[in-house]
N, C-alpha and C positions, 0 to 999 in steps of 0.2 A: 195280122202282123205279130201279135203276141206269140203265136205258135212258132213262127220263125225265130223270134228272139230266144225262146226257150231251147230250141234245137241248137242254135248257134252257141248258146251259153253252156249247154250240157253235153254236147256231142264231142267226142275226142277220138281221133284216129290213132291207133296204137301200132308203132312199127316194131313188131315182135317177130316171132318165127315166120318163115315163109308160108307155112300152112299150119292150121290149127293142130296142136299136138295134145295127146292124152297119155297119162301114165297111171296104170292100175296099181294101187298100193296093196291090194289084198292078195292077188295071185291065187294059189291054192290054199292059202292060210298057214302053210307050214313054216314060213319065215317069221311068224309072229310068236311071241311068248307072253306069259302072264305072271304077275307077281303082286305081292302085298308088302306094305312097309313094316308090318308087325303081326303078331299072333292075334287070334280071336276069330275073325270071319274066315270062311273058306272060299276059294276061287278056283274054278275049273274051266279050262279052255275047252270048247266044244265046237262042232259044226252042226248045222241044222239043215233041214230041207231047203230053207230060203237063204242061208248065209254061210259062207265058208269061214267067216270070222265072227266068233260068238263066244260068250263066257257066261257062266252061271255063278252067282255070288250069294252066299248065305251069310247075311249080316247078323252079328250077335247082340246088337243094341248097345255096344260099348263105344270105345274111342274110334274115330275114323282111322282106318288103316290104308286108305288110298289104293284100292284095287285098280289095276291098270293093265292094258295090253300094249306090248312094246314091239317096235320094228326098228332094228339097228342096221347100219350099213358098214361094210368093211372099209369103204373109201367114201370120203365126203361127196355128197351129191349136189350138183348145181341145178337148182330148180328155178332160176330166174326166168326161164322161158315160159313158165307156167304162171297164170295170173289168178286162178280160182281153184278152190277145192270143192268137189261135188260128192255128196254123200247121201245114202239112203239107209235108214236105221230104224230099229224098233227096240223098245224096252218093255218087257212083259213083267208085270207085278200085280198080284191079286191081294196084297196086304191092304186092309181097310185104311182109308185116309191118305193113301199114297196116290196122288194124281199126276205127279211129275217126278222125273229123275234128272240129275245133272250129269253132263258129259263134257269133257274138255279134251281137245286135240292139241297137244303140246309139241312144238317143233324146236329142236335143238340145233342151232347153227354154231359150228366150231369156233368161228371168229366173232361171235356176238356174246360178250361176256359182261358180268356184273362188276363194273369198275369200282363200285362202292363197297365191295367185300374184299378182305385180304387175299383169299385164295382165288378170286376171279372166276367163279363157276360160270358155266354156260347159262345164258339167260333163257328162261322159259317163255317162249312166245306162244300165246294161247288163243285158240278159237273155241268158244264155249257156247253151249246151248242148254236150255231147260226144256226137256222133251216130255210131252204127254205120254202116259203109259198106254200099253195095249193097242198101239196103232203104228203103222208105218208112216214115217215122215221123211221129207227130203229137204236138204239145205244146200245152197251154193254160196260159199264164202270167198270174198276177195282176199288175195294175199298181198295187197299193196303195202301193208304195214309190217309184213314179215320179212326179216332178213333171211335169205335162203340161197346164198351162194355156196355154202359149205355145210349142208345138212348132214348130220351124223346119226340122228335118232328121231323117231316120233314115238310119243307115248300117248295112249288114249286113256284118260282117267275116267273110270266109271264108278262114281262116288257112292258110298253107302247111304249118305244122307237121304231122308231123315233117319236119325239114329235111335229114336225113343224106344222102339221095340224090335226084337229080332224078326227078320223077314227075309224072304228069298226073292231074287229077281234075275232076269236074264237079258243081256244085251245082244242084239244081232246087228251086224253091219253087212249088208248085202252089196253095197257099192261104196267105194272110197277111192276116188281118183283125182288127179291133178289135170287141169285143162289150160290150154293156151288159146288165145282168141285169133291168132294168125296175123299175117302181115297186113291185110286189108280188111279191117273190121271197124265197126263203130260201137262205142260204149255209150249208151244213153240211159241215164238214171239207173246205173249199176247193172244193166242188162246188155249182153253182147249180141251184135247182129252181123251177119256176113255182108260182103260188099254188094251183093245183089238183093238184099232184103230191104234196104231203105233207098228211096228215090225221091226226087223233088225237083222243082225248077224255080229259079229266082224270078221274082216279080219286079215291078218298076221301083227303082231306088227312091226312097222318100227322105232319107237322112242317114247320117253316119256319125260315129264318134271315133276319136283316135287318141292313143296314149302318147306320152312324150317320147317313148321308144319306137314309135312307128306302127304299133299294132292297131289295126282299124277294124271296126265292126260296122257293117252296112245293114240298114233296115229297109225292108221292102214292103209293098202294099198287099202281099199275098195273104 
């Protein structure tokens, strides 16, 4: 019975796009650009055998200058039909003592702004990871907390930190795409399943609870 209680409590049918959709954000890599906030380190956009989106950074051990890869859009993009960001990436660094590097995917929605500041800049909506060096890793991040009706830019921050000594490192992004779960799908414990992937049958009802608004949960003996 406990299994059915967990399924009832955690499963959610999402009425989104008619079929699962995907949007490749890398393309051939030419729509992307790179920049730094200030002088000191060097940043070079490259392509590799494994990734069309990549950059090499030579940190100088000074102040963080926020190297980043940027993707802008001439018209605002409505990404509400997408529910997850799927990525595969690697950071290569042979500097002693560097076991992880930080990366942040920052989404800029034109209509989501900082009301606490006089000039109302666009809010930085962030998906961040601490990535182990010298190995490919994959992440799938939900976009539920991201306002994404009028996206005008994405910036991928590939931080210099740690800053104690000069060192070189390379980020490669071989996959960066948005995904929708489709019209008939089930989300269970943050994983999505197609309508034919989950099945079950109700057992004999042994009890139920109901809220004042009429929502009822029935428990069975399965």
